[in-house]
N, CA, C, O and the ligand as a Tripos MOL2 file, in Angstrom:
@<TRIPOS>MOLECULE
protein
  313   311    79     0     0
PROTEIN
NO_CHARGES

@<TRIPOS>ATOM
      1 N           0.8900   -1.1230    0.1570 N.3       1 MET1
      2 CA         -0.0520    0.0690   -0.0100 C.3       1 MET1
      3 C           0.8130    1.3260   -0.0630 C.2       1 MET1
      4 O           0.6270    2.1970   -0.9130 O.2       1 MET1
      5 N           1.8700    1.4010    0.9760 N.am      2 PHE2
      6 CA          2.6320    2.4170    1.0790 C.3       2 PHE2
      7 C           3.6440    2.5330    0.0320 C.2       2 PHE2
      8 O           4.0210    3.6760   -0.2270 O.2       2 PHE2
      9 N           4.1720    1.5210   -0.6400 N.am      3 GLY3
     10 CA          4.8430    1.4120   -1.7130 C.3       3 GLY3
     11 C           4.5490    1.8580   -2.9620 C.2       3 GLY3
     12 O           5.3010    2.2210   -3.8660 O.2       3 GLY3
     13 N           2.9200    1.7600   -2.8850 N.am      4 PHE4
     14 CA          2.3020    2.0460   -4.2350 C.3       4 PHE4
     15 C           1.8150    3.3960   -4.4450 C.2       4 PHE4
     16 O           1.5160    3.8780   -5.5370 O.2       4 PHE4
     17 N           1.7470    4.0760   -3.1010 N.am      5 SER5
     18 CA          1.0910    5.3880   -3.1690 C.3       5 SER5
     19 C           2.0860    6.4010   -3.0470 C.2       5 SER5
     20 O           1.7630    7.5580   -3.3130 O.2       5 SER5
     21 N           3.4840    6.0850   -2.6120 N.am      6 LEU6
     22 CA          4.4240    7.0140   -2.4400 C.3       6 LEU6
     23 C           4.9000    7.6730   -3.9170 C.2       6 LEU6
     24 O           5.0580    8.8900   -4.0110 O.2       6 LEU6
     25 N           5.0770    6.9350   -4.8520 N.am      7 PRO7
     26 CA          5.3620    7.4590   -6.1390 C.3       7 PRO7
     27 C           4.2750    8.3290   -6.6820 C.2       7 PRO7
     28 O           4.5490    9.3170   -7.3630 O.2       7 PRO7
     29 N           3.0480    7.9860   -6.3960 N.am      8 LYS8
     30 CA          1.9090    8.7560   -6.8490 C.3       8 LYS8
     31 C           1.9410   10.2550   -6.1130 C.2       8 LYS8
     32 O           1.6270   11.3130   -6.6580 O.2       8 LYS8
     33 N           2.3490   10.1010   -4.8850 N.am      9 LEU9
     34 CA          2.4430   11.4110   -4.0020 C.3       9 LEU9
     35 C           3.7400   12.3640   -4.5780 C.2       9 LEU9
     36 O           3.7560   13.5950   -4.5520 O.2       9 LEU9
     37 N           4.8190   11.4850   -5.1020 N.am     10 VAL10
     38 CA          5.8870   12.2020   -5.5650 C.3      10 VAL10
     39 C           5.6780   12.9650   -6.8900 C.2      10 VAL10
     40 O           6.2390   14.0380   -7.1100 O.2      10 VAL10
     41 N           4.8900   12.3950   -7.7130 N.am     11 VAL11
     42 CA          4.3960   12.7300   -8.9770 C.3      11 VAL11
     43 C           3.5210   13.9160   -8.8670 C.2      11 VAL11
     44 O           3.5720   14.9170   -9.5820 O.2      11 VAL11
     45 N           2.5720   13.6470   -7.7200 N.am     12 LEU12
     46 CA          1.6480   14.8290   -7.4250 C.3      12 LEU12
     47 C           2.3990   16.1920   -7.0820 C.2      12 LEU12
     48 O           2.0970   17.3280   -7.4480 O.2      12 LEU12
     49 N           3.4220   15.7880   -6.3070 N.am     13 GLY13
     50 CA          4.3030   16.9710   -5.7030 C.3      13 GLY13
     51 C           4.8740   17.7950   -6.9230 C.2      13 GLY13
     52 O           4.8930   19.0190   -7.0540 O.2      13 GLY13
     53 N           5.3200   16.8490   -7.7570 N.am     14 VAL14
     54 CA          6.3310   17.2560   -8.9180 C.3      14 VAL14
     55 C           5.4230   18.1950   -9.8520 C.2      14 VAL14
     56 O           5.9110   19.2280  -10.3110 O.2      14 VAL14
     57 N           4.1000   17.8270  -10.1280 N.am     15 ILE15
     58 CA          2.9440   18.5270  -10.6780 C.3      15 ILE15
     59 C           2.6270   19.7740  -10.2460 C.2      15 ILE15
     60 O           2.5380   20.7250  -11.0230 O.2      15 ILE15
     61 N           2.4020   19.8760   -8.7670 N.am     16 ILE16
     62 CA          2.1940   21.1110   -8.1560 C.3      16 ILE16
     63 C           3.2130   21.9970   -8.3200 C.2      16 ILE16
     64 O           3.0050   23.1540   -8.6880 O.2      16 ILE16
     65 N           4.4720   21.4950   -8.0440 N.am     17 PHE17
     66 CA          5.6250   22.2390   -8.1750 C.3      17 PHE17
     67 C           5.6050   22.9690   -9.5340 C.2      17 PHE17
     68 O           5.5860   24.1930   -9.6610 O.2      17 PHE17
     69 N           5.6120   22.1180  -10.4760 N.am     18 ALA18
     70 CA          5.6140   22.6230  -11.7930 C.3      18 ALA18
     71 C           4.9050   23.7230  -12.1270 C.2      18 ALA18
     72 O           5.4020   24.7150  -12.6600 O.2      18 ALA18
     73 N           3.4120   23.5550  -11.7510 N.am     19 ILE19
     74 CA          2.4460   24.6420  -11.7250 C.3      19 ILE19
     75 C           2.8370   25.8260  -11.1710 C.2      19 ILE19
     76 O           2.7460   26.8750  -11.8080 O.2      19 ILE19
     77 N           3.2980   25.7750   -9.9640 N.am     20 TRP20
     78 CA          3.7030   26.7950   -9.1650 C.3      20 TRP20
     79 C           4.7620   27.5640   -9.8770 C.2      20 TRP20
     80 O           4.7660   28.7930   -9.9460 O.2      20 TRP20
     81 N           5.6810   26.7640  -10.4150 N.am     21 TYR21
     82 CA          6.9550   27.4200  -11.0940 C.3      21 TYR21
     83 C           6.6810   28.1750  -12.1700 C.2      21 TYR21
     84 O           7.1120   29.3160  -12.3380 O.2      21 TYR21
     85 N           5.7650   27.4040  -13.1350 N.am     22 VAL22
     86 CA          5.2270   28.0860  -14.3490 C.3      22 VAL22
     87 C           4.5950   29.5300  -13.9280 C.2      22 VAL22
     88 O           5.0680   30.5300  -14.4670 O.2      22 VAL22
     89 N           3.6430   29.6520  -13.0720 N.am     23 TYR23
     90 CA          3.0480   30.5440  -12.8430 C.3      23 TYR23
     91 C           3.8620   31.6780  -12.1450 C.2      23 TYR23
     92 O           3.4310   32.8290  -12.2100 O.2      23 TYR23
     93 N           5.0620   31.3920  -11.4550 N.am     24 LYS24
     94 CA          5.7450   32.2900  -10.8820 C.3      24 LYS24
     95 C           6.6830   32.9980  -12.0270 C.2      24 LYS24
     96 O           7.0510   34.1660  -11.9060 O.2      24 LYS24
     97 N           7.0000   32.2570  -13.0440 N.am     25 ILE25
     98 CA          7.8030   32.8750  -14.3860 C.3      25 ILE25
     99 C           6.7080   33.6950  -15.0490 C.2      25 ILE25
    100 O           6.9790   34.8330  -15.4350 O.2      25 ILE25
    101 N           5.6240   33.2480  -15.1890 N.am     26 TYR26
    102 CA          4.4080   34.1460  -15.9270 C.3      26 TYR26
    103 C           4.2440   35.4080  -15.2070 C.2      26 TYR26
    104 O           4.1350   36.4590  -15.8390 O.2      26 TYR26
    105 N           4.2140   35.3740  -13.7370 N.am     27 GLU27
    106 CA          4.1270   36.6070  -13.1280 C.3      27 GLU27
    107 C           5.2210   37.5670  -13.2050 C.2      27 GLU27
    108 O           5.0280   38.7770  -13.3230 O.2      27 GLU27
    109 N           6.3670   37.0240  -13.1370 N.am     28 ARG28
    110 CA          7.5130   37.8370  -13.4300 C.3      28 ARG28
    111 C           7.6180   38.5630  -14.5430 C.2      28 ARG28
    112 O           7.9450   39.7500  -14.5560 O.2      28 ARG28
    113 N           7.2920   37.7490  -15.7230 N.am     29 LYS29
    114 CA          7.2110   38.2580  -17.0380 C.3      29 LYS29
    115 C           6.3120   39.3870  -17.3380 C.2      29 LYS29
    116 O           6.5520   40.3270  -18.0960 O.2      29 LYS29
    117 N           5.1910   39.1640  -16.6110 N.am     30 GLN30
    118 CA          4.0750   40.1820  -16.6640 C.3      30 GLN30
    119 C           4.5660   41.5580  -16.0090 C.2      30 GLN30
    120 O           4.2690   42.6540  -16.4850 O.2      30 GLN30
    121 N           5.3380   41.3810  -14.8820 N.am     31 ARG31
    122 CA          5.8430   42.4270  -14.3200 C.3      31 ARG31
    123 C           6.7950   43.3440  -14.9510 C.2      31 ARG31
    124 O           6.7810   44.5730  -14.8870 O.2      31 ARG31
    125 N           7.7190   42.5030  -15.6390 N.am     32 ILE32
    126 CA          8.7920   43.0700  -16.6550 C.3      32 ILE32
    127 C           8.3390   43.8860  -17.7950 C.2      32 ILE32
    128 O           8.8300   44.9420  -18.1950 O.2      32 ILE32
    129 N           7.2500   43.1870  -18.2920 N.am     33 LEU33
    130 CA          6.4500   43.9330  -19.3890 C.3      33 LEU33
    131 C           5.8990   45.1250  -18.9070 C.2      33 LEU33
    132 O           6.1090   46.0890  -19.6440 O.2      33 LEU33
    133 N           5.1440   45.3880  -17.7120 N.am     34 VAL34
    134 CA          4.5690   46.5590  -17.3200 C.3      34 VAL34
    135 C           5.7360   47.7400  -17.1130 C.2      34 VAL34
    136 O           5.5860   48.9210  -17.4270 O.2      34 VAL34
    137 N           6.7880   47.2210  -16.5850 N.am     35 LYS35
    138 CA          7.8720   48.0330  -16.2610 C.3      35 LYS35
    139 C           8.5700   48.6240  -17.4900 C.2      35 LYS35
    140 O           8.9680   49.7870  -17.5540 O.2      35 LYS35
    141 N           8.6930   47.5820  -18.5890 N.am     36 GLU36
    142 CA          9.3050   48.1660  -19.8350 C.3      36 GLU36
    143 C           8.3090   49.1710  -20.3910 C.2      36 GLU36
    144 O           8.7810   50.1370  -20.9900 O.2      36 GLU36
    145 N           7.0020   49.0650  -20.2680 N.am     37 ASP37
    146 CA          6.1060   49.9610  -20.7050 C.3      37 ASP37
    147 C           6.2930   51.3820  -20.1770 C.2      37 ASP37
    148 O           6.3940   52.3890  -20.8770 O.2      37 ASP37
    149 N           6.3250   51.3230  -18.8310 N.am     38 GLN38
    150 CA          6.5340   52.5910  -18.0680 C.3      38 GLN38
    151 C           7.7690   53.1230  -18.3830 C.2      38 GLN38
    152 O           7.9250   54.3430  -18.3330 O.2      38 GLN38
    153 N           8.6670   52.3860  -18.6990 N.am     39 ASP39
    154 CA         10.1460   53.0030  -18.8770 C.3      39 ASP39
    155 C          10.0610   53.6620  -20.3020 C.2      39 ASP39
    156 O          10.7400   54.6620  -20.5370 O.2      39 ASP39
    157 N           9.2720   53.1400  -21.2140 N.am     40 LYS40
    158 CA          9.2290   53.5620  -22.6650 C.3      40 LYS40
    159 C           8.5070   55.0670  -22.5010 C.2      40 LYS40
    160 O           8.9580   56.0900  -23.0160 O.2      40 LYS40
    161 N           7.3640   54.9990  -21.7240 N.am     41 VAL41
    162 CA          6.5820   56.1870  -21.5230 C.3      41 VAL41
    163 C           7.3320   57.3490  -21.0630 C.2      41 VAL41
    164 O           7.1530   58.4890  -21.4930 O.2      41 VAL41
    165 N           8.4400   56.9130  -19.8950 N.am     42 LYS42
    166 CA          9.0880   57.9120  -19.5070 C.3      42 LYS42
    167 C          10.3000   58.4880  -20.4510 C.2      42 LYS42
    168 O          10.7550   59.6290  -20.3720 O.2      42 LYS42
    169 N          10.6520   57.6500  -21.1970 N.am     43 LYS43
    170 CA         11.7080   58.0190  -22.1640 C.3      43 LYS43
    171 C          11.1270   58.7790  -23.3050 C.2      43 LYS43
    172 O          11.8100   59.6770  -23.8000 O.2      43 LYS43
    173 N           9.9700   58.5270  -23.7680 N.am     44 ASP44
    174 CA          9.3220   59.1930  -24.7970 C.3      44 ASP44
    175 C           9.0730   60.8200  -24.5010 C.2      44 ASP44
    176 O           9.2610   61.8100  -25.2080 O.2      44 ASP44
    177 N           8.6220   60.6710  -23.2930 N.am     45 THR45
    178 CA          8.0770   62.2350  -22.6430 C.3      45 THR45
    179 C           9.4170   63.1100  -22.3980 C.2      45 THR45
    180 O           9.4650   64.3170  -22.6340 O.2      45 THR45
    181 N          10.5140   62.3380  -21.8870 N.am     46 SER46
    182 CA         11.6900   63.2080  -21.5620 C.3      46 SER46
    183 C          12.5220   63.6110  -22.9740 C.2      46 SER46
    184 O          13.1450   64.6640  -23.1070 O.2      46 SER46
    185 N          12.4250   62.7450  -23.8190 N.am     47 SER47
    186 CA         13.2000   62.7800  -25.1220 C.3      47 SER47
    187 C          12.5620   64.1690  -25.9440 C.2      47 SER47
    188 O          13.2770   64.8340  -26.6940 O.2      47 SER47
    189 N          11.2680   64.4670  -25.7130 N.am     48 VAL48
    190 CA         10.7430   65.4610  -26.4090 C.3      48 VAL48
    191 C          11.3130   66.8430  -25.9150 C.2      48 VAL48
    192 O          11.7390   67.7160  -26.6720 O.2      48 VAL48
    193 N          11.2630   66.9230  -24.5150 N.am     49 ASP49
    194 CA         11.6370   68.1940  -23.9140 C.3      49 ASP49
    195 C          13.0730   68.5470  -23.9440 C.2      49 ASP49
    196 O          13.4250   69.7200  -23.8160 O.2      49 ASP49
    197 N          14.0610   67.4180  -24.1330 N.am     50 MET50
    198 CA         15.3780   67.7030  -24.0510 C.3      50 MET50
    199 C          15.9910   68.4850  -25.3320 C.2      50 MET50
    200 O          15.6680   68.2000  -26.4850 O.2      50 MET50
    201 N          16.9750   69.5740  -24.9700 N.am     51 ILE51
    202 CA         17.4280   70.5320  -25.9010 C.3      51 ILE51
    203 C          19.0430   70.3330  -25.7150 C.2      51 ILE51
    204 O          19.5200   69.8160  -24.7050 O.2      51 ILE51
    205 N          19.7120   70.7420  -26.6580 N.am     52 SER52
    206 CA         21.1840   70.7400  -26.6640 C.3      52 SER52
    207 C          21.7910   72.1310  -26.0320 C.2      52 SER52
    208 O          21.4900   73.1960  -26.5710 O.2      52 SER52
    209 N          22.5610   72.1060  -25.0030 N.am     53 CYS53
    210 CA         23.0750   73.3360  -24.3800 C.3      53 CYS53
    211 C          23.9920   74.0480  -25.4490 C.2      53 CYS53
    212 O          24.8960   73.4640  -26.0470 O.2      53 CYS53
    213 N          23.6620   75.3720  -25.6230 N.am     54 LYS54
    214 CA         24.3970   76.1460  -26.5160 C.3      54 LYS54
    215 C          25.7760   76.2980  -26.2090 C.2      54 LYS54
    216 O          26.5410   76.5760  -27.1310 O.2      54 LYS54
    217 N          26.2280   76.1530  -25.0030 N.am     55 ASN55
    218 CA         27.6640   76.3180  -24.5480 C.3      55 ASN55
    219 C          28.3690   75.0450  -24.4670 C.2      55 ASN55
    220 O          29.3880   75.0140  -25.1570 O.2      55 ASN55
    221 N          28.1020   73.9950  -23.8150 N.am     56 CYS56
    222 CA         28.7060   72.9810  -23.7030 C.3      56 CYS56
    223 C          28.1710   71.6020  -24.4860 C.2      56 CYS56
    224 O          28.7650   70.5240  -24.5080 O.2      56 CYS56
    225 N          26.9160   71.9140  -25.1110 N.am     57 GLY57
    226 CA         26.4560   70.8790  -26.0670 C.3      57 GLY57
    227 C          25.6930   69.7210  -25.4120 C.2      57 GLY57
    228 O          25.1560   68.8600  -26.1080 O.2      57 GLY57
    229 N          25.6490   69.7010  -24.1450 N.am     58 ASP58
    230 CA         25.2140   68.6750  -23.3910 C.3      58 ASP58
    231 C          23.4180   68.7460  -23.3410 C.2      58 ASP58
    232 O          22.8140   69.8130  -23.2230 O.2      58 ASP58
    233 N          22.8220   67.5640  -23.4400 N.am     59 TYR59
    234 CA         21.2330   67.8260  -23.6200 C.3      59 TYR59
    235 C          20.6330   67.6920  -22.2950 C.2      59 TYR59
    236 O          20.8500   66.7800  -21.4970 O.2      59 TYR59
    237 N          19.8340   68.7200  -22.1360 N.am     60 PHE60
    238 CA         19.0620   68.9670  -20.6880 C.3      60 PHE60
    239 C          17.6930   69.1860  -20.8960 C.2      60 PHE60
    240 O          17.2500   69.3870  -22.0270 O.2      60 PHE60
    241 N          16.9910   69.1620  -19.9010 N.am     61 VAL61
    242 CA         15.6320   69.7790  -19.9040 C.3      61 VAL61
    243 C          15.4350   71.2240  -19.5780 C.2      61 VAL61
    244 O          15.5600   71.6700  -18.4380 O.2      61 VAL61
    245 N          15.1160   71.9480  -20.6450 N.am     62 PRO62
    246 CA         15.1310   73.5220  -20.4830 C.3      62 PRO62
    247 C          13.9840   73.9700  -19.4080 C.2      62 PRO62
    248 O          12.8670   73.4660  -19.2820 O.2      62 PRO62
    249 N          14.5250   74.9930  -18.7050 N.am     63 SER63
    250 CA         13.5400   75.5720  -17.7500 C.3      63 SER63
    251 C          13.4030   77.0140  -18.0590 C.2      63 SER63
    252 O          14.4570   77.6100  -18.2800 O.2      63 SER63
    253 N          12.1740   77.7560  -18.1200 N.am     64 ASN64
    254 CA         11.8420   79.0990  -18.5160 C.3      64 ASN64
    255 C          12.6800   79.4890  -19.6470 C.2      64 ASN64
    256 O          13.3220   80.5390  -19.6420 O.2      64 ASN64
    257 N          12.6830   78.5260  -20.7690 N.am     65 GLY65
    258 CA         13.2740   79.1380  -22.0780 C.3      65 GLY65
    259 C          14.6390   79.1970  -22.0550 C.2      65 GLY65
    260 O          15.1200   79.8380  -22.9890 O.2      65 GLY65
    261 N          15.4760   78.6850  -21.2070 N.am     66 SER66
    262 CA         16.9600   78.9910  -21.2340 C.3      66 SER66
    263 C          17.4550   78.0760  -22.4130 C.2      66 SER66
    264 O          16.8610   77.0590  -22.7700 O.2      66 SER66
    265 N          18.6750   78.5810  -23.0060 N.am     67 ILE67
    266 CA         19.1550   77.8630  -23.8530 C.3      67 ILE67
    267 C          20.3420   77.2610  -23.4000 C.2      67 ILE67
    268 O          20.9650   76.5020  -24.1430 O.2      67 ILE67
    269 N          20.7710   77.5520  -22.1140 N.am     68 TYR68
    270 CA         22.1410   77.0170  -21.3730 C.3      68 TYR68
    271 C          21.5750   75.9330  -20.2450 C.2      68 TYR68
    272 O          20.4950   76.1000  -19.6790 O.2      68 TYR68
    273 N          22.2800   75.0220  -20.0430 N.am     69 CYS69
    274 CA         22.1900   74.0760  -18.9020 C.3      69 CYS69
    275 C          22.4060   74.5880  -17.5480 C.2      69 CYS69
    276 O          23.0260   75.6350  -17.3590 O.2      69 CYS69
    277 N          21.9680   73.9590  -16.7060 N.am     70 ASP70
    278 CA         22.1540   74.4280  -15.1550 C.3      70 ASP70
    279 C          23.4530   73.7290  -14.3860 C.2      70 ASP70
    280 O          23.5920   73.7310  -13.1630 O.2      70 ASP70
    281 N          24.3090   73.1730  -15.2680 N.am     71 LYS71
    282 CA         25.3880   72.4620  -14.7050 C.3      71 LYS71
    283 C          26.4820   73.3900  -14.2010 C.2      71 LYS71
    284 O          26.7650   74.4140  -14.8230 O.2      71 LYS71
    285 N          27.1350   73.0180  -13.0110 N.am     72 ASP72
    286 CA         28.0470   73.6640  -12.3130 C.3      72 ASP72
    287 C          29.3510   73.9730  -13.4220 C.2      72 ASP72
    288 O          29.8910   75.0770  -13.4940 O.2      72 ASP72
    289 N          29.7320   72.8180  -14.2420 N.am     73 THR73
    290 CA         30.7220   72.8010  -14.9770 C.3      73 THR73
    291 C          30.4840   73.7100  -16.2210 C.2      73 THR73
    292 O          31.4150   74.1080  -16.9210 O.2      73 THR73
    293 N          29.2360   74.0000  -16.4390 N.am     74 CYS74
    294 CA         29.0310   74.9420  -17.6070 C.3      74 CYS74
    295 C          28.5580   76.5370  -17.1470 C.2      74 CYS74
    296 O          27.3940   76.8810  -16.9410 O.2      74 CYS74
    297 N          29.6410   77.3160  -17.0530 N.am     75 VAL75
    298 CA         29.5110   78.5420  -16.5280 C.3      75 VAL75
    299 C          29.7630   79.6340  -17.5520 C.2      75 VAL75
    300 O          29.4430   80.7870  -17.2640 O.2      75 VAL75
    301 N          30.3460   79.3390  -18.7970 N.am     76 VAL76
    302 CA         30.6780   80.1400  -19.8810 C.3      76 VAL76
    303 C          29.2880   80.5990  -20.3500 C.2      76 VAL76
    304 O          28.3480   79.8130  -20.4690 O.2      76 VAL76
    305 N          29.2000   82.0430  -20.6370 N.am     77 GLY77
    306 CA         27.9680   82.4170  -21.2780 C.3      77 GLY77
    307 C          26.7420   82.7470  -20.1920 C.2      77 GLY77
    308 O          25.5720   82.9850  -20.4930 O.2      77 GLY77
    309 N          27.2400   82.7030  -19.0270 N.am     78 LYS78
    310 CA         26.1490   83.0260  -18.0370 C.3      78 LYS78
    311 C          26.2450   84.4460  -17.3480 C.2      78 LYS78
    312 O          25.3960   84.7920  -16.5270 O.2      78 LYS78
    313 ZN         25.7880   73.8090  -20.7820 Zn       79 ZN79
@<TRIPOS>BOND
     1     1     2 1
     2     2     3 1
     3     3     4 2
     4     3     5 am
     5     5     6 1
     6     6     7 1
     7     7     8 2
     8     7     9 am
     9     9    10 1
    10    10    11 1
    11    11    12 2
    12    11    13 am
    13    13    14 1
    14    14    15 1
    15    15    16 2
    16    15    17 am
    17    17    18 1
    18    18    19 1
    19    19    20 2
    20    19    21 am
    21    21    22 1
    22    22    23 1
    23    23    24 2
    24    23    25 am
    25    25    26 1
    26    26    27 1
    27    27    28 2
    28    27    29 am
    29    29    30 1
    30    30    31 1
    31    31    32 2
    32    31    33 am
    33    33    34 1
    34    34    35 1
    35    35    36 2
    36    35    37 am
    37    37    38 1
    38    38    39 1
    39    39    40 2
    40    39    41 am
    41    41    42 1
    42    42    43 1
    43    43    44 2
    44    43    45 am
    45    45    46 1
    46    46    47 1
    47    47    48 2
    48    47    49 am
    49    49    50 1
    50    50    51 1
    51    51    52 2
    52    51    53 am
    53    53    54 1
    54    54    55 1
    55    55    56 2
    56    55    57 am
    57    57    58 1
    58    58    59 1
    59    59    60 2
    60    59    61 am
    61    61    62 1
    62    62    63 1
    63    63    64 2
    64    63    65 am
    65    65    66 1
    66    66    67 1
    67    67    68 2
    68    67    69 am
    69    69    70 1
    70    70    71 1
    71    71    72 2
    72    71    73 am
    73    73    74 1
    74    74    75 1
    75    75    76 2
    76    75    77 am
    77    77    78 1
    78    78    79 1
    79    79    80 2
    80    79    81 am
    81    81    82 1
    82    82    83 1
    83    83    84 2
    84    83    85 am
    85    85    86 1
    86    86    87 1
    87    87    88 2
    88    87    89 am
    89    89    90 1
    90    90    91 1
    91    91    92 2
    92    91    93 am
    93    93    94 1
    94    94    95 1
    95    95    96 2
    96    95    97 am
    97    97    98 1
    98    98    99 1
    99    99   100 2
   100    99   101 am
   101   101   102 1
   102   102   103 1
   103   103   104 2
   104   103   105 am
   105   105   106 1
   106   106   107 1
   107   107   108 2
   108   107   109 am
   109   109   110 1
   110   110   111 1
   111   111   112 2
   112   111   113 am
   113   113   114 1
   114   114   115 1
   115   115   116 2
   116   115   117 am
   117   117   118 1
   118   118   119 1
   119   119   120 2
   120   119   121 am
   121   121   122 1
   122   122   123 1
   123   123   124 2
   124   123   125 am
   125   125   126 1
   126   126   127 1
   127   127   128 2
   128   127   129 am
   129   129   130 1
   130   130   131 1
   131   131   132 2
   132   131   133 am
   133   133   134 1
   134   134   135 1
   135   135   136 2
   136   135   137 am
   137   137   138 1
   138   138   139 1
   139   139   140 2
   140   139   141 am
   141   141   142 1
   142   142   143 1
   143   143   144 2
   144   143   145 am
   145   145   146 1
   146   146   147 1
   147   147   148 2
   148   147   149 am
   149   149   150 1
   150   150   151 1
   151   151   152 2
   152   151   153 am
   153   153   154 1
   154   154   155 1
   155   155   156 2
   156   155   157 am
   157   157   158 1
   158   158   159 1
   159   159   160 2
   160   159   161 am
   161   161   162 1
   162   162   163 1
   163   163   164 2
   164   163   165 am
   165   165   166 1
   166   166   167 1
   167   167   168 2
   168   167   169 am
   169   169   170 1
   170   170   171 1
   171   171   172 2
   172   171   173 am
   173   173   174 1
   174   174   175 1
   175   175   176 2
   176   175   177 am
   177   177   178 1
   178   178   179 1
   179   179   180 2
   180   179   181 am
   181   181   182 1
   182   182   183 1
   183   183   184 2
   184   183   185 am
   185   185   186 1
   186   186   187 1
   187   187   188 2
   188   187   189 am
   189   189   190 1
   190   190   191 1
   191   191   192 2
   192   191   193 am
   193   193   194 1
   194   194   195 1
   195   195   196 2
   196   195   197 am
   197   197   198 1
   198   198   199 1
   199   199   200 2
   200   199   201 am
   201   201   202 1
   202   202   203 1
   203   203   204 2
   204   203   205 am
   205   205   206 1
   206   206   207 1
   207   207   208 2
   208   207   209 am
   209   209   210 1
   210   210   211 1
   211   211   212 2
   212   211   213 am
   213   213   214 1
   214   214   215 1
   215   215   216 2
   216   215   217 am
   217   217   218 1
   218   218   219 1
   219   219   220 2
   220   219   221 am
   221   221   222 1
   222   222   223 1
   223   223   224 2
   224   223   225 am
   225   225   226 1
   226   226   227 1
   227   227   228 2
   228   227   229 am
   229   229   230 1
   230   230   231 1
   231   231   232 2
   232   231   233 am
   233   233   234 1
   234   234   235 1
   235   235   236 2
   236   235   237 am
   237   237   238 1
   238   238   239 1
   239   239   240 2
   240   239   241 am
   241   241   242 1
   242   242   243 1
   243   243   244 2
   244   243   245 am
   245   245   246 1
   246   246   247 1
   247   247   248 2
   248   247   249 am
   249   249   250 1
   250   250   251 1
   251   251   252 2
   252   251   253 am
   253   253   254 1
   254   254   255 1
   255   255   256 2
   256   255   257 am
   257   257   258 1
   258   258   259 1
   259   259   260 2
   260   259   261 am
   261   261   262 1
   262   262   263 1
   263   263   264 2
   264   263   265 am
   265   265   266 1
   266   266   267 1
   267   267   268 2
   268   267   269 am
   269   269   270 1
   270   270   271 1
   271   271   272 2
   272   271   273 am
   273   273   274 1
   274   274   275 1
   275   275   276 2
   276   275   277 am
   277   277   278 1
   278   278   279 1
   279   279   280 2
   280   279   281 am
   281   281   282 1
   282   282   283 1
   283   283   284 2
   284   283   285 am
   285   285   286 1
   286   286   287 1
   287   287   288 2
   288   287   289 am
   289   289   290 1
   290   290   291 1
   291   291   292 2
   292   291   293 am
   293   293   294 1
   294   294   295 1
   295   295   296 2
   296   295   297 am
   297   297   298 1
   298   298   299 1
   299   299   300 2
   300   299   301 am
   301   301   302 1
   302   302   303 1
   303   303   304 2
   304   303   305 am
   305   305   306 1
   306   306   307 1
   307   307   308 2
   308   307   309 am
   309   309   310 1
   310   310   311 1
   311   311   312 2
@<TRIPOS>SUBSTRUCTURE
     1 MET1         2 RESIDUE 1 A MET
     2 PHE2         6 RESIDUE 1 A PHE
     3 GLY3        10 RESIDUE 1 A GLY
     4 PHE4        14 RESIDUE 1 A PHE
     5 SER5        18 RESIDUE 1 A SER
     6 LEU6        22 RESIDUE 1 A LEU
     7 PRO7        26 RESIDUE 1 A PRO
     8 LYS8        30 RESIDUE 1 A LYS
     9 LEU9        34 RESIDUE 1 A LEU
    10 VAL10       38 RESIDUE 1 A VAL
    11 VAL11       42 RESIDUE 1 A VAL
    12 LEU12       46 RESIDUE 1 A LEU
    13 GLY13       50 RESIDUE 1 A GLY
    14 VAL14       54 RESIDUE 1 A VAL
    15 ILE15       58 RESIDUE 1 A ILE
    16 ILE16       62 RESIDUE 1 A ILE
    17 PHE17       66 RESIDUE 1 A PHE
    18 ALA18       70 RESIDUE 1 A ALA
    19 ILE19       74 RESIDUE 1 A ILE
    20 TRP20       78 RESIDUE 1 A TRP
    21 TYR21       82 RESIDUE 1 A TYR
    22 VAL22       86 RESIDUE 1 A VAL
    23 TYR23       90 RESIDUE 1 A TYR
    24 LYS24       94 RESIDUE 1 A LYS
    25 ILE25       98 RESIDUE 1 A ILE
    26 TYR26      102 RESIDUE 1 A TYR
    27 GLU27      106 RESIDUE 1 A GLU
    28 ARG28      110 RESIDUE 1 A ARG
    29 LYS29      114 RESIDUE 1 A LYS
    30 GLN30      118 RESIDUE 1 A GLN
    31 ARG31      122 RESIDUE 1 A ARG
    32 ILE32      126 RESIDUE 1 A ILE
    33 LEU33      130 RESIDUE 1 A LEU
    34 VAL34      134 RESIDUE 1 A VAL
    35 LYS35      138 RESIDUE 1 A LYS
    36 GLU36      142 RESIDUE 1 A GLU
    37 ASP37      146 RESIDUE 1 A ASP
    38 GLN38      150 RESIDUE 1 A GLN
    39 ASP39      154 RESIDUE 1 A ASP
    40 LYS40      158 RESIDUE 1 A LYS
    41 VAL41      162 RESIDUE 1 A VAL
    42 LYS42      166 RESIDUE 1 A LYS
    43 LYS43      170 RESIDUE 1 A LYS
    44 ASP44      174 RESIDUE 1 A ASP
    45 THR45      178 RESIDUE 1 A THR
    46 SER46      182 RESIDUE 1 A SER
    47 SER47      186 RESIDUE 1 A SER
    48 VAL48      190 RESIDUE 1 A VAL
    49 ASP49      194 RESIDUE 1 A ASP
    50 MET50      198 RESIDUE 1 A MET
    51 ILE51      202 RESIDUE 1 A ILE
    52 SER52      206 RESIDUE 1 A SER
    53 CYS53      210 RESIDUE 1 A CYS
    54 LYS54      214 RESIDUE 1 A LYS
    55 ASN55      218 RESIDUE 1 A ASN
    56 CYS56      222 RESIDUE 1 A CYS
    57 GLY57      226 RESIDUE 1 A GLY
    58 ASP58      230 RESIDUE 1 A ASP
    59 TYR59      234 RESIDUE 1 A TYR
    60 PHE60      238 RESIDUE 1 A PHE
    61 VAL61      242 RESIDUE 1 A VAL
    62 PRO62      246 RESIDUE 1 A PRO
    63 SER63      250 RESIDUE 1 A SER
    64 ASN64      254 RESIDUE 1 A ASN
    65 GLY65      258 RESIDUE 1 A GLY
    66 SER66      262 RESIDUE 1 A SER
    67 ILE67      266 RESIDUE 1 A ILE
    68 TYR68      270 RESIDUE 1 A TYR
    69 CYS69      274 RESIDUE 1 A CYS
    70 ASP70      278 RESIDUE 1 A ASP
    71 LYS71      282 RESIDUE 1 A LYS
    72 ASP72      286 RESIDUE 1 A ASP
    73 THR73      290 RESIDUE 1 A THR
    74 CYS74      294 RESIDUE 1 A CYS
    75 VAL75      298 RESIDUE 1 A VAL
    76 VAL76      302 RESIDUE 1 A VAL
    77 GLY77      306 RESIDUE 1 A GLY
    78 LYS78      310 RESIDUE 1 A LYS
    79 ZN79       313 GROUP 0 **** ****
């Protein structure tokens, strides 16, 4: 009786583990997809606003119509 049911229990355990493992991978994949979408949106919105600094050439997000960046290393022209 015991020798007959133990393999069944092992197989059942393996099946449950496999289902749980597949679900875990699926859940992680979904989370990565959502994160990639958020990153894409973030990148799209920032790239629209970026302009090149007329002094050092670095790209930055302009504030109140300035053509120069706010970096400490970029002081010429201020
Ligand atoms: Zn600059």
